[in-house]
C-alpha positions as CSV (number, residue, x, y, z in Angstrom):
1,M,59.5,134.8,-142.8
2,T,62.3,134.5,-144.9
3,T,65.5,137.2,-145.2
4,I,68.4,138.2,-147.1
5,T,71.6,138.7,-145.3
6,L,73.5,142.0,-146.3
7,N,76.8,142.4,-145.1
8,I,77.7,146.2,-144.7
9,P,81.4,146.5,-144.9
10,L,82.3,149.0,-142.9
11,S,85.6,150.2,-140.5
12,S,86.1,147.9,-137.4
13,F,85.7,150.8,-135.0
14,L,81.8,151.2,-136.0
15,Q,81.7,147.7,-136.7
16,K,82.2,147.0,-132.9
17,Y,80.0,150.3,-132.1
18,L,77.0,148.6,-134.5
19,T,77.6,145.5,-132.4
20,K,77.5,146.8,-128.9
21,K,74.6,148.9,-129.7
22,Y,72.5,146.1,-131.3
23,G,73.8,142.7,-130.6
24,T,76.1,140.1,-133.6
25,E,73.8,140.8,-135.8
26,H,70.5,143.4,-137.0
27,D,67.2,142.6,-138.3
28,V,66.0,145.6,-140.4
29,N,62.9,147.4,-139.1
30,R,61.7,150.8,-138.7
31,R,61.4,151.1,-134.9
32,T,65.4,151.9,-134.9
33,W,66.7,154.8,-136.4
34,F,69.9,152.3,-138.2
35,G,66.7,149.7,-139.4
36,R,64.7,153.2,-140.9
37,Y,68.0,154.4,-143.3
38,I,69.0,150.8,-144.2
39,I,64.9,150.7,-145.7
40,D,65.2,154.0,-147.3
41,L,68.6,153.4,-149.3
42,L,67.2,149.4,-150.0
43,D,66.7,149.1,-154.1
44,K,64.7,147.3,-156.1
45,N,66.9,147.6,-159.0
46,Y,70.1,145.3,-159.2
47,R,73.0,146.9,-160.5
48,K,76.4,145.8,-160.7
49,S,79.0,148.1,-159.7
50,N,83.1,147.9,-159.8
51,V,83.4,149.5,-156.9
52,D,85.4,148.1,-154.8
53,L,84.7,148.6,-150.8
54,K,88.0,147.0,-149.2
55,K,87.0,148.0,-145.7
56,D,88.5,145.2,-142.9
57,S,84.9,144.8,-141.1
58,F,81.1,143.4,-142.0
59,Y,78.1,144.1,-139.9
60,P,75.1,142.2,-141.0
61,V,71.7,142.9,-141.6
62,H,68.2,140.6,-142.0
63,V,65.9,142.0,-144.0
64,S,62.4,140.4,-143.9
65,S,60.4,139.5,-147.2
66,A,58.0,141.9,-146.3
67,I,60.7,144.7,-146.7
68,I,62.7,142.8,-149.6
69,K,58.6,143.2,-151.6
70,E,58.3,147.0,-150.7
71,V,61.4,148.6,-151.2
72,G,64.2,145.8,-152.0
73,F,67.0,144.2,-151.8
74,D,70.2,145.9,-153.5
75,M,72.3,148.7,-152.0
76,S,74.4,151.1,-154.6
77,A,78.3,151.2,-153.6
78,T,77.7,155.1,-152.8
79,K,74.9,154.4,-151.0
80,L,77.2,152.3,-149.1
81,K,79.4,154.7,-148.7
82,L,76.6,157.0,-147.0
83,L,75.7,154.3,-144.4
84,E,79.2,154.4,-143.6
85,E,79.3,158.3,-143.5
86,M,76.0,158.3,-141.4
87,I,77.2,155.9,-138.6
88,N,80.1,157.2,-138.1
89,K,78.0,160.5,-137.9
90,V,75.9,159.3,-134.9
91,F,79.1,157.4,-133.3
92,L,80.8,160.6,-133.2
93,N,78.0,162.1,-131.6
94,D,77.7,159.7,-129.2
95,L,80.8,160.4,-128.6
96,Y,80.6,163.7,-128.4
97,S,77.9,163.8,-125.9
98,Y,79.0,161.4,-123.8
99,I,82.4,163.4,-123.1
100,N,80.2,166.9,-122.7
101,V,78.0,164.8,-120.1
102,S,80.9,163.2,-118.9
103,M,82.7,166.8,-117.7
104,G,79.5,168.8,-117.7
105,N,78.6,166.3,-114.4
106,E,82.0,167.1,-112.9
107,L,83.0,162.4,-112.5
108,K,85.6,162.1,-111.1
109,F,87.8,159.3,-112.2
110,H,91.2,157.3,-110.5
111,N,94.7,158.4,-111.0
112,A,96.3,154.6,-110.9
113,R,99.7,156.6,-112.0
114,H,99.9,158.7,-108.9
115,N,97.2,157.0,-107.0
116,S,94.8,160.2,-107.3
117,I,91.1,161.0,-108.2
118,N,90.8,163.6,-110.8
119,K,88.1,165.5,-112.2
120,Q,86.8,163.8,-115.5
121,N,88.9,165.5,-119.0
122,A,88.1,164.7,-122.4
123,T,91.2,162.6,-122.6
124,Q,89.9,160.5,-120.3
125,A,86.1,160.4,-121.9
126,I,87.2,159.6,-125.0
127,A,89.8,156.7,-123.6
128,Q,86.3,155.4,-121.0
129,F,83.7,155.3,-124.1
130,L,86.9,153.9,-127.2
131,K,87.5,150.8,-124.2
132,F,83.5,150.4,-123.8
133,Y,83.2,150.0,-127.3
134,D,86.5,147.6,-127.1
135,I,87.6,150.0,-129.7
136,H,91.9,150.3,-130.4
137,E,94.2,152.7,-131.0
138,S,95.1,150.8,-134.1
139,E,91.4,151.7,-134.9
140,L,90.5,154.6,-134.2
141,C,93.7,157.0,-133.1
142,Q,92.0,158.5,-129.5
143,D,94.9,161.7,-130.6
144,S,92.7,162.3,-133.2
145,V,89.5,162.2,-132.0
146,Y,90.4,164.4,-128.9
147,R,91.8,167.6,-131.7
148,N,88.3,166.5,-133.9
149,F,86.4,167.0,-130.6
150,N,88.1,170.7,-129.4
151,R,87.6,171.2,-133.8
152,V,84.0,170.6,-133.7
153,R,83.5,172.4,-130.1
154,K,85.6,175.1,-131.3
155,S,83.4,175.2,-134.0
156,D,80.3,175.4,-132.4
157,K,80.9,178.0,-129.7
158,N,81.6,180.2,-132.7
159,E,78.6,179.6,-133.8
160,L,76.4,180.3,-130.9
161,L,79.0,183.7,-130.5
162,K,77.6,184.2,-134.0
163,K,74.0,184.0,-133.7
164,V,73.8,185.6,-129.6
165,S,75.6,188.9,-131.5
166,T,73.1,189.0,-134.0
167,S,70.8,189.0,-131.6
């Protein structure tokens, strides 16, 4: 079966995330959220774009001839941006879930600086998650992730309080 390869332009931390999750490349199919989402973005009409998507990394995906015949092979610059936004949302969802689960289960970690055992916290969970995906500070700032996580957590609590008070 013949395939074409699309190189999806991404930030390097998202490319590392997908590589760890799916391998160095991904065969597009309807069995994964990622493949299904790509299929939804493919188009039969080729349109040359003047939009420059300068990214430091690419993630290759292989599209089979059957999918090409059915839905197409092209993805506009606008759709590529949407794809990156969706991948980023899934990445953050996984990260925030990891933080919540590791803190909620009261995991412990060894603090080498003080030679002590400490209760898991958001900062440590973020560092562990980024280390697992080999994401460096130059690619994604841990302080920014921490601030965004707290912003989301505060927003979620406020939404929950609104729902409870209106019930």
